[in-house]
Phi, psi and omega in degrees: 000139177282132177251153178220156172241150186237115175262145180050053192294335186059227178261011171099028179301307178297323182298318178299318178296318178296318177298319180297332178279358179090012180275164181243130180280127179264324181198160178224144176234119181212132183281320188284125183297319180294318178296319178298326179292325175293315178301317181297326180291320184269335179230067187295337184256016182257137175293131179240142180233143186278321191234120181299339179285350182253016178232148177225150175266162178142174182236129169094313182217151169289154180288116186303327181286349179260356187247121175286128177078218184291133180254026179290133179281140176229151175268132178214186186296341181261356182124211180265128181210187183263003182082357182234018175103001178253126187243143179268118180285139176296136177300140180227167178281325185223139171247124176246165179191146174273153177291127179301119188262342185309321180296341185250001179269155176231000000 
């Protein structure tokens, strides 16, 4: 099965299309609380992260130069992270993302 991760997810437009193609969502990253509540309703078993600045891709370890202090991985309610707010995203086959719109919204 093809897996995908969703950056700047909004309310899940790209995610719906990926699901319709038979893909499985591994994680979503969305800043807006209302949009995250919509995502949680439609994808209740998917790890969601609030801030793209607090996630890193990679396999096995967090990047030590991006982690303040100890870079030991810990398991917590949001997934695998460093215990200080930086999370390691699960590897996926495809990363999709919406264009960040706040700078262009009024």
